[in-house]
C-alpha positions as CSV (number, residue, x, y, z in Angstrom):
1,M,143.6,293.6,60.3
2,L,142.8,293.8,56.4
3,Y,140.1,295.9,55.8
4,L,138.2,295.1,52.1
5,N,136.8,297.8,50.4
6,L,133.1,297.5,50.7
7,E,131.8,300.5,49.0
8,N,131.3,298.8,45.8
9,K,128.4,297.0,45.2
10,L,127.7,293.5,47.8
11,S,127.0,290.6,45.9
12,D,123.5,290.4,44.4
13,N,124.1,286.2,44.1
14,N,120.9,284.3,45.4
15,K,123.2,281.5,47.6
16,V,123.4,281.9,51.0
17,V,124.5,280.5,53.8
18,I,123.6,279.3,57.1
19,V,125.8,277.9,59.5
20,G,123.9,276.3,62.5
21,A,121.0,273.5,61.9
22,G,119.4,274.1,65.4
23,T,116.2,275.7,65.7
24,M,117.3,278.9,64.3
25,G,119.3,277.8,61.8
26,A,116.5,275.7,60.6
27,G,113.8,278.3,60.4
28,I,116.4,281.3,58.9
29,A,117.1,278.6,56.3
30,Q,113.4,278.2,55.6
31,V,113.2,282.3,55.6
32,F,115.2,282.6,52.9
33,S,114.5,279.5,50.7
34,L,110.7,280.5,50.4
35,S,112.2,284.1,49.5
36,G,113.6,282.5,46.7
37,Y,116.9,282.1,47.8
38,D,119.3,279.0,47.2
39,V,120.5,277.8,50.6
40,S,123.2,276.1,52.0
41,L,122.6,274.5,55.8
42,Y,125.2,273.6,57.6
43,A,124.9,270.3,59.7
44,T,127.6,269.0,62.1
45,S,126.3,265.6,61.6
46,E,123.9,263.3,60.2
47,R,121.5,264.1,63.6
48,S,121.3,267.7,63.2
49,K,120.5,267.4,59.5
50,N,117.1,265.3,60.1
51,G,116.7,267.1,62.6
52,A,116.5,270.6,61.0
53,L,114.5,269.0,57.6
54,A,112.1,267.9,59.2
55,S,111.6,271.4,61.8
56,I,111.4,272.8,58.3
57,R,109.1,270.4,56.5
58,S,106.7,270.4,59.3
59,S,106.6,274.0,59.4
60,L,106.0,274.6,55.8
61,E,103.0,271.5,56.3
62,R,101.5,273.8,58.6
63,L,101.9,277.0,56.7
64,C,100.2,275.6,54.2
65,K,97.2,274.2,56.3
66,K,96.6,277.8,57.3
67,G,96.6,278.5,54.0
68,I,99.4,280.9,54.5
69,V,101.9,279.6,51.8
70,E,100.5,277.4,48.6
71,Q,101.7,273.6,48.3
72,G,103.5,274.3,45.6
73,A,105.7,277.3,46.8
74,A,106.7,274.8,50.1
75,E,107.4,272.6,47.5
76,G,109.5,274.9,46.2
77,A,111.2,276.3,49.1
78,L,112.0,272.8,50.6
79,S,113.7,271.8,47.3
80,R,115.7,274.9,47.8
81,V,117.4,274.0,51.0
82,K,120.6,271.9,50.8
83,F,122.4,270.9,53.1
84,V,126.8,270.6,53.4
85,N,129.3,270.3,55.9
86,H,132.5,271.8,54.2
87,W,133.4,275.4,54.5
88,E,133.7,275.7,50.9
89,A,130.5,276.6,50.3
90,I,131.0,279.9,51.8
91,A,133.0,280.4,48.9
92,E,129.7,280.7,46.8
93,A,127.5,282.9,48.5
94,G,126.7,286.3,48.7
95,V,125.2,286.2,52.2
96,V,126.6,284.2,55.3
97,I,124.8,283.6,58.4
98,E,126.0,282.2,61.5
99,A,123.6,281.1,64.0
100,V,125.2,278.5,66.1
101,P,125.1,278.4,69.9
102,E,125.0,281.5,72.0
103,S,128.6,281.2,73.1
104,I,131.6,283.3,71.8
105,E,134.4,280.9,71.9
106,V,131.9,278.3,69.9
107,K,131.1,282.2,67.4
108,K,134.9,282.7,67.1
109,T,135.2,279.4,65.6
110,V,132.8,279.4,63.4
111,L,133.4,283.0,62.3
112,E,137.4,282.6,62.0
113,A,136.3,279.4,59.6
114,C,134.0,281.1,57.4
115,D,136.6,284.1,56.7
116,N,138.8,282.0,55.3
117,Y,136.2,281.2,52.0
118,L,134.5,284.4,52.3
119,R,133.9,286.7,48.9
120,P,135.2,289.8,49.0
121,D,131.6,291.3,48.1
122,A,129.7,289.1,50.9
123,L,127.2,290.2,53.8
124,V,128.2,288.1,56.9
125,G,125.0,288.4,59.7
126,T,125.9,286.6,63.2
127,N,122.1,285.6,64.9
128,T,123.2,286.4,68.3
129,S,120.5,287.8,70.7
130,S,123.3,289.7,73.5
131,I,126.7,289.3,72.3
132,S,128.4,292.8,71.0
133,I,128.7,292.5,67.4
134,T,131.9,294.5,67.6
135,R,133.8,291.6,70.0
136,L,132.2,289.3,67.0
137,A,133.8,291.5,64.4
138,C,137.5,291.5,65.1
139,F,137.3,287.4,64.4
140,L,136.9,288.6,61.1
141,S,139.9,289.9,58.6
142,D,137.4,292.5,58.0
143,P,135.5,293.7,61.1
144,S,133.9,296.1,58.2
145,R,131.7,293.1,56.8
146,L,129.9,292.1,59.3
147,V,126.2,293.0,61.5
148,G,124.0,291.3,63.6
149,L,120.8,290.5,61.9
150,H,119.0,288.6,65.5
151,F,115.3,287.0,64.0
152,F,113.0,285.6,66.4
153,N,111.6,282.6,67.2
154,P,110.4,281.1,65.5
155,A,111.6,282.6,62.5
156,P,109.5,281.6,59.6
157,L,106.3,283.6,62.0
158,M,107.9,286.7,63.8
159,S,108.4,289.5,61.8
160,L,111.2,291.3,63.5
161,V,114.5,291.6,62.9
162,E,117.3,293.3,65.0
163,L,119.7,294.6,62.7
164,V,122.7,295.5,65.0
165,V,125.5,297.6,63.5
166,G,129.0,297.6,65.4
167,V,131.6,300.5,65.7
168,H,133.0,298.9,62.6
169,T,129.9,297.6,60.4
170,S,130.1,299.2,57.5
171,P,127.5,302.0,55.7
172,T,127.2,299.5,52.7
173,I,126.8,296.6,54.7
174,K,124.4,298.5,56.9
175,E,122.1,299.3,54.1
176,G,122.7,296.0,52.4
177,A,121.5,294.2,55.0
178,V,117.9,296.5,55.4
179,R,116.8,295.8,52.0
180,L,118.4,291.8,52.3
181,I,115.3,292.2,55.6
182,E,112.8,293.5,53.7
183,K,113.3,291.3,51.0
184,V,112.3,288.4,53.0
185,G,109.6,289.7,54.0
186,K,110.7,290.7,57.7
187,V,111.0,294.0,59.2
188,P,114.4,295.7,60.3
189,I,114.9,297.8,63.4
190,V,118.5,299.3,63.3
191,V,120.1,298.9,66.2
192,Q,123.3,300.2,67.7
193,N,125.5,297.8,69.2
194,S,124.4,297.3,73.4
195,P,124.0,294.5,76.0
196,G,121.1,292.4,74.6
197,F,120.2,294.9,71.8
198,V,116.4,296.9,72.3
199,V,114.0,293.1,72.7
200,N,115.9,291.0,75.3
201,R,117.2,294.0,77.3
202,M,113.6,294.7,78.0
203,L,112.0,291.1,77.8
204,C,114.4,288.9,79.4
205,P,114.7,290.9,82.5
206,M,110.9,290.8,82.4
207,I,110.8,286.7,82.1
208,N,113.7,286.1,84.8
209,E,111.7,288.3,87.5
210,A,108.6,285.6,86.7
211,F,111.4,283.0,88.0
212,F,112.0,285.1,90.8
213,I,108.4,284.9,91.9
214,L,108.0,281.3,90.8
215,G,111.1,280.4,92.9
216,Q,109.6,282.8,96.1
217,G,106.0,280.6,95.8
218,V,104.4,283.9,95.5
219,A,102.3,282.0,92.6
220,S,102.5,278.7,90.3
221,A,103.3,278.5,87.0
222,E,99.7,278.7,86.0
223,E,98.8,281.6,87.6
224,I,102.0,283.6,86.6
225,D,101.3,283.0,83.3
226,Q,97.4,283.5,83.1
227,G,98.1,287.1,85.0
228,M,100.4,288.1,81.9
229,K,97.9,286.8,79.7
230,L,94.8,288.3,80.7
231,G,96.0,291.5,82.9
232,C,98.7,292.5,80.3
233,N,96.8,290.8,77.1
234,H,100.4,289.2,76.6
235,P,99.3,286.1,73.8
236,I,102.1,284.0,75.5
237,G,102.8,283.8,79.4
238,P,106.5,284.9,80.4
239,L,107.0,281.2,81.7
240,G,105.4,279.9,78.4
241,L,107.8,282.0,76.3
242,A,110.8,281.1,78.6
243,D,110.0,277.3,77.2
244,L,109.9,278.6,73.7
245,I,112.7,280.3,73.9
246,G,115.0,278.1,75.8
247,L,115.8,278.3,79.0
248,D,119.8,277.9,78.1
249,V,119.3,280.8,75.8
250,L,117.0,282.7,78.8
251,L,120.2,282.3,81.1
252,S,123.0,282.4,79.0
253,I,121.2,286.0,77.7
254,M,121.0,287.5,81.7
255,D,124.5,286.5,82.0
256,V,126.0,288.5,79.3
257,L,124.0,291.1,80.3
258,L,125.7,291.0,84.0
259,E,128.4,290.7,82.3
260,Q,128.4,293.6,80.2
261,T,126.9,296.2,82.3
262,G,127.8,295.1,85.9
263,D,124.4,296.0,87.0
264,S,122.7,293.4,89.4
265,K,119.2,293.5,88.2
266,Y,120.3,291.4,85.8
267,R,121.3,288.8,87.9
268,A,119.4,285.8,87.0
269,A,116.7,283.9,89.4
270,P,118.4,281.0,91.0
271,L,115.4,278.5,90.0
272,L,116.0,279.3,86.1
273,R,120.4,278.2,86.6
274,E,118.5,275.2,88.4
275,F,116.0,274.0,85.5
276,V,119.2,274.4,83.4
277,D,121.6,272.5,85.6
278,A,118.5,269.8,85.7
279,G,118.5,269.9,81.8
280,M,115.0,270.9,81.7
281,L,115.5,273.1,78.7
282,G,111.5,274.0,77.7
283,R,110.1,272.9,74.4
284,K,113.1,271.8,72.2
285,V,113.7,269.0,75.1
286,F,109.9,269.0,75.7
287,R,110.5,269.6,79.6
288,G,111.2,272.8,81.4
289,V,108.6,274.8,83.3
290,F,106.0,272.9,81.6
291,S,106.0,269.3,80.5
292,Y,105.4,268.9,76.0
293,E,105.2,264.9,76.4
294,E,101.4,265.3,76.0
295,A,99.4,267.5,73.8
296,S,97.7,269.2,76.6
297,K,100.4,271.7,79.1
298,T,100.7,270.0,82.2
299,P,103.3,271.3,84.9
300,I,106.6,269.5,85.6
301,Q,107.6,268.3,89.3
302,R,109.4,271.5,90.4
303,V,113.0,270.7,90.8
304,A,113.8,270.0,94.8
305,F,116.9,272.3,95.9
């Protein structure tokens, strides 16, 4: 493999490419554009482009109504986001972040495509929530330039970013990533590469246990969430949080934890897998443990199995 010399200064240009225009990609694009970066958001279809644009615009409008962001700043941020569908845009960027679905094959395809156009001084981030950074880095000709930048949903509101360091990640990239995350107003915690990193390794098994409890009929979905909100002072219950994260994402993380650790405590709850098989993935499709078709949150009919 070719190892570039990244001990020199990283790129200080103001251009960022986000590959993936889903929920996380759109949210991360908004974070950078609000901080003054020119963002190119790679979208594979007109539908994904329109969805991402609507998501960013709606999010900025809500922030303006709450007085968190001024109208002028929101308009400026929106003007700094452009959509692209060609890899050549990567050649102009000082920062490239992939935010595609949590599949190692999909991420492999994206990272290998990006590798053909990367600037020698560009920082490459992956927004994976569970896949090994060391493994993903091997899809680049210079694995030392990859770092995990795990934003949390919704990215514009959540302060934390897990900055995950793989075996190959260079100190220069790590330090540059810390400065980058702080510059966009987030708080980084530096994490060594490990299954599930820190937050998901603790959080996802807790949510998974809520699905076991629901599947065993111990309590209703509302009662489970109410118990954690009132008993543990959580702002949102585990099942409501699962709907927000995406049940498919949660299942993927549990499967990765089980595969990488071999520990049966990470076995996904059968009911979680049943919901995913049924296409009931949470808020993004308006149906998960709860229904989001109406303004009020009401339980949906349980899947028969």
